[in-house]
BAVEXVEX-142280 format. One record per residue: residue in one letter; x, y, z of N, C-alpha, C in turn. Coordinates in nm, 3 decimals, always signed. Layout:
// BAVEXVEX-142280
code/nX/nY/nZ/caX/caY/caZ/cX/cY/cZ
a/X/Y/Z/X/Y/Z/X/Y/Z
...
END
This chain:
// BAVEXVEX-142280
code/nX/nY/nZ/caX/caY/caZ/cX/cY/cZ
m/-0.733/+6.169/+0.829/-0.723/+6.070/+0.722/-0.858/+6.059/+0.651
s/-0.854/+6.062/+0.517/-0.979/+6.065/+0.442/-1.044/+5.928/+0.429
e/-0.962/+5.820/+0.429/-1.021/+5.687/+0.416/-0.924/+5.582/+0.469
v/-0.980/+5.469/+0.509/-0.900/+5.355/+0.553/-0.960/+5.230/+0.489
w/-0.882/+5.123/+0.494/-0.929/+4.997/+0.436/-0.928/+4.888/+0.541
i/-1.043/+4.821/+0.556/-1.061/+4.714/+0.653/-1.106/+4.590/+0.578
d/-1.020/+4.489/+0.570/-1.051/+4.368/+0.491/-1.093/+4.405/+0.349
n/-1.017/+4.495/+0.288/-1.041/+4.540/+0.149/-1.173/+4.614/+0.132
t/-1.231/+4.658/+0.244/-1.352/+4.739/+0.238/-1.316/+4.881/+0.278
r/-1.353/+4.975/+0.195/-1.320/+5.115/+0.220/-1.412/+5.174/+0.325
f/-1.354/+5.248/+0.419/-1.432/+5.318/+0.520/-1.380/+5.461/+0.531
e/-1.472/+5.555/+0.524/-1.434/+5.695/+0.533/-1.480/+5.752/+0.668
p/-1.387/+5.779/+0.759/-1.425/+5.835/+0.890/-1.488/+5.974/+0.873
k/-1.603/+5.992/+0.936/-1.672/+6.121/+0.930/-1.691/+6.177/+1.071
a/-1.695/+6.307/+1.080/-1.711/+6.372/+1.211/-1.838/+6.325/+1.280
t/-1.941/+6.297/+1.201/-2.069/+6.255/+1.259/-2.061/+6.114/+1.318
d/-1.957/+6.037/+1.279/-1.940/+5.901/+1.330/-1.844/+5.896/+1.449
l/-1.788/+6.012/+1.487/-1.691/+6.015/+1.597/-1.759/+5.972/+1.726
f/-1.706/+5.866/+1.787/-1.768/+5.806/+1.906/-1.695/+5.848/+2.034
g/-1.567/+5.874/+2.021/-1.487/+5.914/+2.136/-1.347/+5.949/+2.092
e/-1.270/+6.007/+2.184/-1.134/+6.050/+2.150/-1.045/+6.043/+2.274
g/-0.923/+5.998/+2.253/-0.823/+5.996/+2.359/-0.698/+6.066/+2.314
g/-0.593/+6.053/+2.392/-0.470/+6.122/+2.360/-0.402/+6.072/+2.235
e/-0.420/+5.942/+2.203/-0.347/+5.884/+2.091/-0.435/+5.845/+1.973
a/-0.567/+5.849/+1.989/-0.653/+5.800/+1.881/-0.792/+5.860/+1.888
e/-0.861/+5.847/+1.776/-1.003/+5.881/+1.767/-1.080/+5.752/+1.741
v/-1.200/+5.741/+1.795/-1.279/+5.620/+1.780/-1.405/+5.654/+1.701
y/-1.427/+5.582/+1.593/-1.542/+5.606/+1.505/-1.635/+5.485/+1.506
k/-1.762/+5.512/+1.504/-1.862/+5.405/+1.501/-1.880/+5.358/+1.357
i/-1.862/+5.229/+1.335/-1.881/+5.171/+1.203/-2.024/+5.121/+1.187
d/-2.072/+5.047/+1.287/-2.212/+5.004/+1.291/-2.251/+4.990/+1.437
k/-2.366/+4.935/+1.465/-2.416/+4.933/+1.603/-2.339/+4.839/+1.694
s/-2.248/+4.759/+1.640/-2.173/+4.666/+1.724/-2.021/+4.678/+1.708
t/-1.974/+4.769/+1.623/-1.831/+4.778/+1.593/-1.784/+4.922/+1.586
v/-1.665/+4.946/+1.638/-1.604/+5.079/+1.628/-1.463/+5.064/+1.571
l/-1.411/+5.173/+1.520/-1.276/+5.178/+1.465/-1.191/+5.271/+1.550
k/-1.080/+5.220/+1.600/-0.982/+5.303/+1.670/-0.879/+5.346/+1.567
l/-0.876/+5.475/+1.539/-0.788/+5.530/+1.435/-0.679/+5.613/+1.502
y/-0.555/+5.572/+1.484/-0.444/+5.640/+1.548/-0.422/+5.781/+1.492
k/-0.390/+5.872/+1.581/-0.351/+6.005/+1.539/-0.207/+5.999/+1.488
t/-0.178/+6.076/+1.385/-0.044/+6.079/+1.328/+0.030/+6.202/+1.379
p/+0.161/+6.213/+1.354/+0.234/+6.332/+1.395/+0.181/+6.462/+1.333
k/+0.103/+6.449/+1.226/+0.047/+6.567/+1.160/-0.083/+6.615/+1.225
h/-0.132/+6.541/+1.323/-0.257/+6.580/+1.388/-0.241/+6.718/+1.454
p/-0.343/+6.803/+1.446/-0.334/+6.938/+1.505/-0.293/+6.940/+1.652
q/-0.325/+6.835/+1.724/-0.293/+6.826/+1.866/-0.142/+6.831/+1.893
f/-0.063/+6.787/+1.795/+0.080/+6.775/+1.817/+0.163/+6.883/+1.747
q/+0.097/+6.986/+1.695/+0.170/+7.087/+1.619/+0.235/+7.191/+1.711
g/+0.332/+7.261/+1.654/+0.403/+7.364/+1.729/+0.552/+7.338/+1.730
g/+0.629/+7.438/+1.764/+0.774/+7.426/+1.764/+0.834/+7.412/+1.902
s/+0.751/+7.401/+2.004/+0.804/+7.388/+2.140/+0.869/+7.252/+2.160
p/+0.962/+7.241/+2.255/+1.023/+7.110/+2.283/+0.920/+7.003/+2.316
q/+0.814/+7.043/+2.387/+0.710/+6.947/+2.423/+0.638/+6.895/+2.298
a/+0.605/+6.987/+2.204/+0.536/+6.945/+2.081/+0.625/+6.854/+1.997
i/+0.752/+6.887/+1.990/+0.846/+6.805/+1.913/+0.857/+6.667/+1.974
a/+0.867/+6.661/+2.107/+0.876/+6.533/+2.176/+0.750/+6.449/+2.157
m/+0.634/+6.515/+2.157/+0.508/+6.444/+2.136/+0.502/+6.383/+1.997
r/+0.547/+6.459/+1.895/+0.546/+6.406/+1.758/+0.640/+6.287/+1.746
q/+0.754/+6.296/+1.811/+0.849/+6.184/+1.807/+0.791/+6.061/+1.876
a/+0.721/+6.082/+1.986/+0.659/+5.970/+2.059/+0.549/+5.905/+1.975
v/+0.471/+5.988/+1.906/+0.364/+5.936/+1.819/+0.424/+5.854/+1.706
e/+0.530/+5.905/+1.647/+0.598/+5.835/+1.537/+0.650/+5.699/+1.585
h/+0.710/+5.698/+1.704/+0.763/+5.573/+1.759/+0.651/+5.474/+1.786
r/+0.540/+5.523/+1.843/+0.428/+5.434/+1.875/+0.368/+5.373/+1.748
l/+0.350/+5.454/+1.645/+0.295/+5.404/+1.519/+0.387/+5.299/+1.457
c/+0.517/+5.324/+1.467/+0.614/+5.229/+1.413/+0.605/+5.096/+1.487
q/+0.595/+5.101/+1.618/+0.587/+4.978/+1.697/+0.458/+4.901/+1.668
q/+0.348/+4.974/+1.647/+0.220/+4.907/+1.626/+0.216/+4.828/+1.495
q/+0.304/+4.860/+1.401/+0.306/+4.786/+1.274/+0.335/+4.638/+1.297
s/+0.421/+4.608/+1.393/+0.452/+4.468/+1.423/+0.374/+4.416/+1.543
k/+0.346/+4.504/+1.640/+0.278/+4.460/+1.762/+0.137/+4.410/+1.734
l/+0.062/+4.483/+1.652/-0.077/+4.443/+1.626/-0.084/+4.311/+1.549
k/+0.015/+4.287/+1.463/+0.017/+4.160/+1.390/+0.049/+4.043/+1.483
a/+0.122/+4.071/+1.591/+0.161/+3.965/+1.684/+0.069/+3.960/+1.806
f/-0.040/+4.034/+1.805/-0.125/+4.045/+1.924/-0.180/+3.908/+1.964
p/-0.176/+3.876/+2.093/-0.222/+3.744/+2.140/-0.370/+3.721/+2.107
t/-0.401/+3.597/+2.081/-0.541/+3.559/+2.056/-0.597/+3.489/+2.180
n/-0.727/+3.469/+2.180/-0.794/+3.397/+2.288/-0.771/+3.460/+2.425
l/-0.768/+3.592/+2.430/-0.757/+3.661/+2.557/-0.891/+3.654/+2.631
p/-0.894/+3.686/+2.759/-1.020/+3.679/+2.835/-1.131/+3.761/+2.767
p/-1.255/+3.719/+2.784/-1.367/+3.784/+2.714/-1.388/+3.930/+2.750
r/-1.339/+3.976/+2.865/-1.358/+4.115/+2.904/-1.252/+4.208/+2.843
v/-1.155/+4.152/+2.773/-1.055/+4.235/+2.706/-1.108/+4.274/+2.569
v/-1.120/+4.404/+2.545/-1.170/+4.453/+2.416/-1.052/+4.454/+2.319
s/-1.027/+4.337/+2.260/-0.908/+4.317/+2.177/-0.931/+4.365/+2.034
p/-0.821/+4.394/+1.962/-0.832/+4.427/+1.820/-0.898/+4.313/+1.743
a/-0.991/+4.348/+1.655/-1.060/+4.246/+1.575/-1.001/+4.240/+1.435
k/-1.011/+4.351/+1.360/-0.954/+4.358/+1.225/-0.863/+4.480/+1.215
l/-0.756/+4.467/+1.138/-0.663/+4.577/+1.120/-0.715/+4.674/+1.014
a/-0.695/+4.802/+1.040/-0.730/+4.906/+0.943/-0.601/+4.956/+0.879
k/-0.599/+4.967/+0.746/-0.478/+5.006/+0.674/-0.501/+5.131/+0.590
s/-0.391/+5.192/+0.551/-0.398/+5.318/+0.475/-0.437/+5.297/+0.331
s/-0.424/+5.173/+0.280/-0.463/+5.143/+0.142/-0.487/+4.993/+0.129
q/-0.517/+4.947/+0.007/-0.540/+4.805/-0.016/-0.411/+4.726/-0.035
s/-0.301/+4.796/-0.045/-0.173/+4.730/-0.069/-0.135/+4.640/+0.049
n/-0.071/+4.526/+0.019/-0.026/+4.435/+0.124/+0.076/+4.501/+0.216
s/+0.149/+4.599/+0.163/+0.252/+4.668/+0.241/+0.202/+4.798/+0.303
a/+0.071/+4.819/+0.298/+0.014/+4.944/+0.350/+0.036/+4.955/+0.500
e/+0.043/+5.079/+0.548/+0.064/+5.105/+0.690/-0.062/+5.073/+0.771
i/-0.043/+5.012/+0.888/-0.154/+4.990/+0.980/-0.185/+5.122/+1.049
v/-0.308/+5.167/+1.041/-0.345/+5.298/+1.098/-0.445/+5.285/+1.213
g/-0.486/+5.163/+1.243/-0.581/+5.143/+1.352/-0.638/+5.003/+1.347
y/-0.747/+4.982/+1.419/-0.810/+4.851/+1.420/-0.955/+4.864/+1.463
t/-1.034/+4.763/+1.430/-1.173/+4.759/+1.475/-1.181/+4.680/+1.605
m/-1.287/+4.706/+1.680/-1.309/+4.634/+1.805/-1.459/+4.637/+1.836
p/-1.504/+4.548/+1.922/-1.646/+4.546/+1.957/-1.686/+4.673/+2.032
l/-1.808/+4.716/+2.010/-1.865/+4.830/+2.083/-1.932/+4.778/+2.209
i/-1.889/+4.830/+2.324/-1.953/+4.795/+2.451/-2.056/+4.905/+2.482
a/-2.182/+4.871/+2.469/-2.288/+4.972/+2.483/-2.328/+4.990/+2.629
g/-2.365/+5.112/+2.662/-2.423/+5.141/+2.793/-2.327/+5.136/+2.909
g/-2.198/+5.148/+2.883/-2.101/+5.139/+2.990/-2.060/+5.274/+3.047
h/-1.997/+5.268/+3.163/-1.941/+5.387/+3.229/-1.798/+5.354/+3.272
s/-1.711/+5.454/+3.267/-1.574/+5.431/+3.307/-1.570/+5.401/+3.457
l/-1.470/+5.325/+3.497/-1.454/+5.291/+3.638/-1.434/+5.416/+3.722
r/-1.383/+5.522/+3.660/-1.365/+5.649/+3.730/-1.495/+5.695/+3.796
e/-1.607/+5.677/+3.726/-1.734/+5.723/+3.779/-1.776/+5.645/+3.903
y/-1.730/+5.522/+3.915/-1.768/+5.439/+4.029/-1.695/+5.479/+4.158
s/-1.601/+5.570/+4.147/-1.534/+5.623/+4.266/-1.597/+5.754/+4.311
q/-1.705/+5.794/+4.245/-1.771/+5.921/+4.276/-1.904/+5.895/+4.347
r/-1.916/+5.951/+4.465/-2.034/+5.925/+4.549/-2.165/+5.964/+4.478
a/-2.167/+6.080/+4.413/-2.291/+6.127/+4.349/-2.338/+6.029/+4.242
f/-2.245/+5.978/+4.162/-2.280/+5.882/+4.057/-2.334/+5.754/+4.118
r/-2.267/+5.706/+4.223/-2.308/+5.581/+4.286/-2.446/+5.594/+4.349
e/-2.468/+5.702/+4.421/-2.595/+5.719/+4.490/-2.710/+5.741/+4.393
s/-2.684/+5.815/+4.285/-2.790/+5.840/+4.186/-2.828/+5.713/+4.111
g/-2.732/+5.621/+4.099/-2.758/+5.497/+4.028/-2.791/+5.381/+4.119
g/-2.795/+5.405/+4.250/-2.825/+5.298/+4.345/-2.720/+5.187/+4.345
i/-2.593/+5.227/+4.325/-2.484/+5.130/+4.316/-2.429/+5.105/+4.457
s/-2.440/+4.982/+4.503/-2.404/+4.947/+4.640/-2.258/+4.902/+4.651
f/-2.214/+4.886/+4.776/-2.080/+4.832/+4.799/-2.073/+4.687/+4.750
a/-2.183/+4.615/+4.759/-2.186/+4.478/+4.707/-2.167/+4.477/+4.556
d/-2.222/+4.579/+4.488/-2.202/+4.591/+4.343/-2.055/+4.614/+4.310
i/-1.989/+4.699/+4.390/-1.847/+4.726/+4.369/-1.767/+4.598/+4.385
r/-1.801/+4.521/+4.487/-1.732/+4.393/+4.507/-1.750/+4.301/+4.387
e/-1.872/+4.295/+4.334/-1.900/+4.207/+4.220/-1.820/+4.252/+4.097
i/-1.813/+4.383/+4.074/-1.739/+4.437/+3.959/-1.591/+4.402/+3.971
f/-1.535/+4.417/+4.092/-1.393/+4.391/+4.109/-1.360/+4.242/+4.110
l/-1.453/+4.158/+4.151/-1.432/+4.014/+4.137/-1.423/+3.977/+3.989
d/-1.507/+4.040/+3.907/-1.504/+4.017/+3.763/-1.371/+4.065/+3.705
l/-1.327/+4.183/+3.747/-1.200/+4.238/+3.700/-1.083/+4.150/+3.747
h/-1.093/+4.099/+3.869/-0.989/+4.012/+3.924/-0.971/+3.889/+3.836
n/-1.081/+3.830/+3.792/-1.074/+3.714/+3.702/-0.996/+3.746/+3.576
t/-1.022/+3.864/+3.520/-0.956/+3.904/+3.395/-0.807/+3.925/+3.414
v/-0.770/+3.993/+3.523/-0.628/+4.017/+3.550/-0.556/+3.884/+3.568
e/-0.614/+3.793/+3.645/-0.554/+3.660/+3.664/-0.536/+3.588/+3.531
s/-0.639/+3.591/+3.448/-0.633/+3.520/+3.320/-0.528/+3.579/+3.227
l/-0.518/+3.712/+3.224/-0.416/+3.777/+3.141/-0.276/+3.736/+3.186
h/-0.255/+3.735/+3.317/-0.123/+3.700/+3.369/-0.087/+3.554/+3.340
q/-0.187/+3.468/+3.338/-0.162/+3.328/+3.303/-0.112/+3.315/+3.159
q/-0.149/+3.412/+3.075/-0.103/+3.414/+2.936/+0.018/+3.507/+2.918
n/+0.076/+3.549/+3.029/+0.195/+3.637/+3.028/+0.168/+3.769/+2.956
v/+0.050/+3.821/+2.976/+0.014/+3.954/+2.926/-0.004/+4.046/+3.047
v/+0.059/+4.162/+3.042/+0.052/+4.261/+3.149/-0.027/+4.381/+3.100
i/-0.119/+4.430/+3.182/-0.200/+4.546/+3.142/-0.113/+4.670/+3.128
g/-0.026/+4.693/+3.226/+0.066/+4.806/+3.218/+0.001/+4.937/+3.258
d/-0.057/+5.005/+3.163/-0.121/+5.134/+3.191/-0.262/+5.107/+3.244
f/-0.267/+5.061/+3.368/-0.391/+5.016/+3.432/-0.448/+5.134/+3.511
n/-0.554/+5.195/+3.458/-0.614/+5.312/+3.522/-0.764/+5.309/+3.500
p/-0.842/+5.388/+3.574/-0.989/+5.377/+3.568/-1.050/+5.416/+3.435
m/-0.978/+5.495/+3.355/-1.032/+5.534/+3.225/-1.018/+5.421/+3.123
n/-0.937/+5.321/+3.154/-0.920/+5.206/+3.065/-1.009/+5.088/+3.105
v/-1.096/+5.112/+3.203/-1.189/+5.008/+3.245/-1.331/+5.060/+3.224
l/-1.409/+4.987/+3.147/-1.547/+5.024/+3.118/-1.640/+4.923/+3.184
v/-1.730/+4.972/+3.267/-1.821/+4.883/+3.340/-1.959/+4.885/+3.276
a/-2.009/+4.767/+3.242/-2.143/+4.752/+3.186/-2.205/+4.627/+3.246
n/-2.322/+4.641/+3.306/-2.392/+4.527/+3.369/-2.304/+4.454/+3.470
k/-2.232/+4.532/+3.549/-2.142/+4.480/+3.654/-2.028/+4.396/+3.598
q/-2.000/+4.412/+3.471/-1.886/+4.347/+3.408/-1.783/+4.453/+3.374
a/-1.656/+4.423/+3.402/-1.549/+4.520/+3.383/-1.468/+4.486/+3.258
f/-1.479/+4.572/+3.156/-1.411/+4.550/+3.029/-1.284/+4.635/+3.023
l/-1.176/+4.575/+2.973/-1.049/+4.646/+2.961/-1.035/+4.703/+2.820
l/-1.019/+4.835/+2.813/-1.001/+4.905/+2.686/-0.852/+4.925/+2.657
d/-0.824/+4.985/+2.539/-0.686/+5.015/+2.499/-0.596/+4.894/+2.512
a/-0.646/+4.780/+2.467/-0.569/+4.657/+2.477/-0.439/+4.664/+2.399
d/-0.434/+4.750/+2.297/-0.313/+4.759/+2.216/-0.193/+4.815/+2.292
s/-0.217/+4.872/+2.411/-0.106/+4.922/+2.492/-0.055/+4.816/+2.590
m/-0.121/+4.700/+2.595/-0.079/+4.596/+2.689/+0.060/+4.544/+2.654
q/+0.123/+4.483/+2.753/+0.262/+4.439/+2.741/+0.268/+4.287/+2.726
f/+0.338/+4.241/+2.624/+0.358/+4.097/+2.603/+0.483/+4.078/+2.517
g/+0.545/+3.962/+2.532/+0.662/+3.932/+2.453/+0.767/+4.042/+2.463
c/+0.814/+4.087/+2.346/+0.916/+4.193/+2.341/+0.854/+4.333/+2.341
f/+0.723/+4.340/+2.345/+0.654/+4.468/+2.335/+0.622/+4.523/+2.474
l/+0.702/+4.617/+2.519/+0.684/+4.677/+2.650/+0.582/+4.790/+2.644
c/+0.515/+4.813/+2.755/+0.422/+4.926/+2.767/+0.497/+5.040/+2.836
s/+0.507/+5.153/+2.767/+0.583/+5.266/+2.822/+0.493/+5.376/+2.877
t/+0.362/+5.361/+2.860/+0.270/+5.464/+2.908/+0.224/+5.432/+3.050
f/+0.184/+5.537/+3.122/+0.135/+5.517/+3.258/+0.052/+5.637/+3.300
c/-0.030/+5.617/+3.401/-0.108/+5.723/+3.464/-0.046/+5.748/+3.601
a/-0.011/+5.872/+3.629/+0.065/+5.904/+3.750/-0.002/+5.856/+3.878
n/-0.133/+5.855/+3.883/-0.204/+5.818/+4.006/-0.210/+5.667/+4.030
y/-0.169/+5.587/+3.929/-0.185/+5.443/+3.942/-0.056/+5.364/+3.914
i/+0.052/+5.434/+3.883/+0.178/+5.365/+3.860/+0.240/+5.328/+3.994
d/+0.299/+5.211/+3.999/+0.365/+5.165/+4.121/+0.489/+5.252/+4.147
p/+0.498/+5.317/+4.263/+0.615/+5.402/+4.289/+0.746/+5.323/+4.292
l/+0.739/+5.193/+4.309/+0.861/+5.113/+4.312/+0.929/+5.105/+4.175
i/+0.859/+5.140/+4.066/+0.923/+5.141/+3.935/+0.947/+5.286/+3.888
c/+0.941/+5.380/+3.982/+0.963/+5.521/+3.951/+1.091/+5.573/+4.015
q/+1.142/+5.683/+3.958/+1.258/+5.751/+4.015/+1.218/+5.813/+4.149
a/+1.281/+5.766/+4.257/+1.240/+5.805/+4.392/+1.261/+5.953/+4.421
t/+1.357/+6.015/+4.355/+1.390/+6.155/+4.387/+1.324/+6.255/+4.293
a/+1.240/+6.206/+4.202/+1.176/+6.296/+4.105/+1.067/+6.380/+4.172
r/+1.031/+6.488/+4.107/+0.922/+6.574/+4.158/+0.786/+6.522/+4.114
t/+0.783/+6.449/+4.004/+0.661/+6.381/+3.958/+0.703/+6.240/+3.916
p/+0.610/+6.145/+3.912/+0.646/+6.008/+3.877/+0.717/+5.998/+3.741
e/+0.833/+5.935/+3.741/+0.909/+5.907/+3.620/+0.939/+5.758/+3.618
m/+0.888/+5.691/+3.518/+0.901/+5.546/+3.509/+1.044/+5.508/+3.469
i/+1.110/+5.424/+3.551/+1.248/+5.384/+3.521/+1.262/+5.232/+3.509
s/+1.158/+5.158/+3.543/+1.157/+5.012/+3.528/+1.027/+4.971/+3.461
p/+1.023/+4.857/+3.393/+0.902/+4.819/+3.319/+0.786/+4.776/+3.409
h/+0.668/+4.783/+3.352/+0.550/+4.729/+3.418/+0.566/+4.579/+3.434
s/+0.485/+4.522/+3.523/+0.492/+4.378/+3.548/+0.358/+4.331/+3.604
k/+0.347/+4.202/+3.626/+0.227/+4.148/+3.690/+0.209/+4.212/+3.829
t/+0.320/+4.235/+3.897/+0.316/+4.297/+4.029/+0.258/+4.437/+4.024
t/+0.297/+4.516/+3.923/+0.246/+4.653/+3.914/+0.099/+4.654/+3.875
d/+0.055/+4.552/+3.801/-0.088/+4.540/+3.771/-0.168/+4.522/+3.900
w/-0.119/+4.436/+3.990/-0.192/+4.412/+4.115/-0.187/+4.534/+4.206
y/-0.078/+4.610/+4.198/-0.073/+4.735/+4.274/-0.184/+4.829/+4.225
a/-0.194/+4.845/+4.094/-0.297/+4.934/+4.038/-0.437/+4.884/+4.074
f/-0.457/+4.752/+4.067/-0.586/+4.694/+4.104/-0.623/+4.733/+4.246
a/-0.528/+4.722/+4.337/-0.554/+4.755/+4.478/-0.587/+4.903/+4.496
i/-0.518/+4.989/+4.422/-0.545/+5.132/+4.430/-0.685/+5.163/+4.378
l/-0.722/+5.101/+4.267/-0.855/+5.122/+4.209/-0.965/+5.075/+4.304
f/-0.943/+4.961/+4.367/-1.045/+4.907/+4.457/-1.063/+4.998/+4.580
f/-0.953/+5.043/+4.638/-0.957/+5.135/+4.751/-1.037/+5.260/+4.714
e/-1.007/+5.313/+4.596/-1.070/+5.437/+4.550/-1.221/+5.419/+4.530
c/-1.261/+5.309/+4.471/-1.403/+5.286/+4.445/-1.479/+5.246/+4.572
l/-1.410/+5.181/+4.663/-1.476/+5.139/+4.786/-1.499/+5.254/+4.882
l/-1.402/+5.348/+4.889/-1.406/+5.451/+4.993/-1.423/+5.593/+4.940
y/-1.434/+5.611/+4.808/-1.448/+5.745/+4.748/-1.324/+5.832/+4.772
s/-1.211/+5.770/+4.794/-1.086/+5.845/+4.812/-0.970/+5.765/+4.755
h/-0.883/+5.833/+4.684/-0.758/+5.769/+4.639/-0.670/+5.747/+4.763
p/-0.590/+5.640/+4.766/-0.503/+5.618/+4.882/-0.405/+5.733/+4.908
y/-0.380/+5.813/+4.806/-0.294/+5.931/+4.825/-0.375/+6.060/+4.816
g/-0.504/+6.050/+4.854/-0.590/+6.167/+4.860/-0.570/+6.241/+4.991
g/-0.663/+6.330/+5.021/-0.653/+6.408/+5.143/-0.547/+6.517/+5.132
v/-0.514/+6.578/+5.244/-0.417/+6.689/+5.247/-0.305/+6.655/+5.345
y/-0.182/+6.662/+5.297/-0.066/+6.634/+5.382/-0.020/+6.763/+5.450
k/-0.024/+6.762/+5.583/+0.019/+6.878/+5.660/+0.129/+6.835/+5.758
p/+0.254/+6.833/+5.709/+0.363/+6.788/+5.797/+0.389/+6.887/+5.909
s/+0.431/+6.834/+6.022/+0.461/+6.921/+6.137/+0.581/+7.010/+6.108
e/+0.670/+6.965/+6.021/+0.785/+7.047/+5.981/+0.762/+7.097/+5.838
p/+0.745/+7.229/+5.818/+0.719/+7.285/+5.684/+0.821/+7.243/+5.579
s/+0.944/+7.216/+5.621/+1.048/+7.178/+5.525/+1.021/+7.042/+5.460
k/+0.932/+6.963/+5.521/+0.899/+6.830/+5.469/+0.776/+6.831/+5.378
k/+0.726/+6.950/+5.348/+0.609/+6.960/+5.263/+0.636/+6.902/+5.125
l/+0.539/+6.829/+5.072/+0.552/+6.766/+4.941/+0.433/+6.802/+4.853
g/+0.456/+6.810/+4.724/+0.346/+6.829/+4.630/+0.267/+6.700/+4.617
p/+0.141/+6.707/+4.573/+0.058/+6.586/+4.561/+0.123/+6.476/+4.478
a/+0.192/+6.514/+4.369/+0.253/+6.413/+4.282/+0.372/+6.345/+4.347
q/+0.431/+6.408/+4.450/+0.548/+6.351/+4.517/+0.509/+6.254/+4.628
r/+0.388/+6.264/+4.678/+0.351/+6.185/+4.795/+0.363/+6.034/+4.775
p/+0.321/+5.977/+4.660/+0.341/+5.832/+4.643/+0.488/+5.793/+4.645
l/+0.574/+5.880/+4.594/+0.717/+5.849/+4.590/+0.778/+5.846/+4.730
h/+0.710/+5.910/+4.826/+0.757/+5.912/+4.965/+0.663/+5.834/+5.058
r/+0.564/+5.764/+4.999/+0.469/+5.678/+5.072/+0.386/+5.756/+5.174
i/+0.350/+5.881/+5.140/+0.267/+5.961/+5.231/+0.120/+5.941/+5.190
s/+0.065/+5.828/+5.229/-0.073/+5.794/+5.193/-0.169/+5.844/+5.300
v/-0.298/+5.813/+5.283/-0.397/+5.853/+5.383/-0.376/+5.779/+5.515
l/-0.293/+5.675/+5.514/-0.262/+5.605/+5.638/-0.162/+5.681/+5.724
h/-0.099/+5.781/+5.666/+0.001/+5.860/+5.739/-0.070/+5.950/+5.842
p/-0.020/+5.957/+5.964/-0.089/+6.034/+6.068/-0.100/+6.184/+6.041
q/-0.017/+6.238/+5.951/-0.020/+6.381/+5.924/-0.095/+6.414/+5.794
v/-0.174/+6.319/+5.745/-0.261/+6.343/+5.630/-0.404/+6.359/+5.679
k/-0.466/+6.469/+5.642/-0.606/+6.493/+5.677/-0.693/+6.419/+5.576
y/-0.770/+6.325/+5.623/-0.852/+6.241/+5.536/-0.968/+6.321/+5.479
p/-1.006/+6.298/+5.352/-1.119/+6.371/+5.292/-1.248/+6.350/+5.370
t/-1.314/+6.458/+5.402/-1.438/+6.447/+5.483/-1.551/+6.382/+5.405
s/-1.546/+6.389/+5.271/-1.654/+6.333/+5.190/-1.640/+6.183/+5.167
a/-1.526/+6.126/+5.207/-1.500/+5.983/+5.183/-1.544/+5.897/+5.300
v/-1.559/+5.769/+5.273/-1.582/+5.671/+5.378/-1.446/+5.642/+5.443
h/-1.437/+5.649/+5.574/-1.306/+5.637/+5.639/-1.255/+5.493/+5.634
f/-1.126/+5.479/+5.608/-1.066/+5.346/+5.595/-1.070/+5.267/+5.726
s/-1.090/+5.334/+5.839/-1.094/+5.263/+5.967/-1.210/+5.165/+5.976
g/-1.309/+5.181/+5.888/-1.423/+5.090/+5.887/-1.398/+4.961/+5.809
l/-1.282/+4.951/+5.747/-1.251/+4.829/+5.672/-1.222/+4.713/+5.766
p/-1.245/+4.590/+5.723/-1.208/+4.474/+5.804/-1.058/+4.476/+5.833
s/-1.018/+4.419/+5.945/-0.878/+4.424/+5.986/-0.784/+4.360/+5.884
a/-0.829/+4.253/+5.820/-0.743/+4.187/+5.720/-0.717/+4.279/+5.602
m/-0.819/+4.357/+5.563/-0.799/+4.449/+5.451/-0.713/+4.568/+5.491
l/-0.732/+4.618/+5.612/-0.646/+4.726/+5.662/-0.500/+4.680/+5.665
d/-0.479/+4.557/+5.708/-0.343/+4.503/+5.712/-0.285/+4.494/+5.572
f/-0.368/+4.452/+5.476/-0.322/+4.442/+5.337/-0.274/+4.578/+5.287
y/-0.354/+4.683/+5.310/-0.317/+4.816/+5.259/-0.199/+4.876/+5.336
h/-0.183/+4.838/+5.461/-0.064/+4.883/+5.535/+0.061/+4.820/+5.477
r/+0.052/+4.692/+5.443/+0.166/+4.624/+5.380/+0.197/+4.685/+5.244
l/+0.093/+4.719/+5.170/+0.109/+4.773/+5.034/+0.165/+4.916/+5.035
l/+0.102/+5.002/+5.115/+0.131/+5.145/+5.108/+0.243/+5.191/+5.201
v/+0.267/+5.116/+5.306/+0.368/+5.157/+5.405/+0.493/+5.070/+5.396
k/+0.474/+4.939/+5.386/+0.589/+4.848/+5.390/+0.642/+4.810/+5.252
d/+0.578/+4.859/+5.145/+0.623/+4.830/+5.007/+0.617/+4.683/+4.972
e/+0.527/+4.608/+5.035/+0.505/+4.470/+4.994/+0.410/+4.469/+4.875
r/+0.421/+4.368/+4.791/+0.339/+4.363/+4.670/+0.273/+4.226/+4.653
p/+0.182/+4.191/+4.743/+0.112/+4.063/+4.728/+0.004/+4.073/+4.619
v/-0.032/+3.957/+4.563/-0.147/+3.951/+4.473/-0.270/+3.986/+4.556
f/-0.359/+4.066/+4.500/-0.479/+4.104/+4.575/-0.564/+3.979/+4.599
p/-0.592/+3.947/+4.726/-0.666/+3.823/+4.756/-0.814/+3.834/+4.721
r/-0.867/+3.729/+4.660/-1.008/+3.730/+4.626/-1.095/+3.744/+4.750
END
C-alpha cells in the first residue's frame, strides 16, 4: 500500500521504516513512540499462488479484514495498561467510508519476546533469575485477571505475543483478542488447550472457542516453559509398544507430557521434580487429569 490516512494525516509506509513483520501484518515506525500495524491484503506476495493452501490463505485474509472493519470500531476501552491496544485507526483514504487497513499503537522499546525467557543461554547471559521470572509472571497474571474481569479473552496466547520490558509483560496483537460477538479463531499449536481440539486429529484442530479457561491453560504452559527451560510436552516419547508411537503434535491430544513415565526429559532443562509439591500437584491436575483451575498467585 502506497499510503494510509491516520486522523486525516497522510502516512506513506517505507521499507526503511519497517519495524517488524508477522503472518498477518507489517509494523512500521511512525515516530519514536508510535508504530503502525498495517494489515496484509490478499494481494500480498506471501499469499500468491494457485495451490489450495494459497487460495485458503487469501480467503482467510479477506475474512479477517472484513471482520476488523467492525471489530476495531467496537474495541474495548480502558483495558489493562500492559495491553498494547489500538490507538488510532488507519484508513485507505480520507473518506468516511474508507476501509480500515490497520491501526497505530504505542512502541514498547527495549523489549524481548517471552520466548527468549524460556532459553537458558538468553537468561544466563542477561543474569535473569528465577525470581525475575516469578516477577514477570505475577505482572502477567494481573493483566490476565483484569482482562477477564472485562470479559475479554486473549485467545491466541503464546510467547511471541508477550513482550517483556523492565520485568513488565506487555500483550501484543490485541486486535486478535476475543470479546462480545468477535471470536478469536487463531491459535498456536503448542499453547492451545487440547480440550478444545479434535481428539483424533494428527495435529491440533480447534473445534471449540477460546475461553478464560484456555487463557489460564496457556498461562500455565508458558510459566512451566520459562521456569524449567522445557515445554510440558517437550522431551522424547519412547513408548514400550511401537504401535503407540505418536508424533510431537499429537502428544498434547493424548496427554503424553513430560510427566509421563515413558517420556525422556530434556537433559538441558531443569527437572520438574525440583518444583514444590503444591506446584507439581497443580501440573498433574492440569496435564494428566484435565482439570482447569485458575493459576494460583
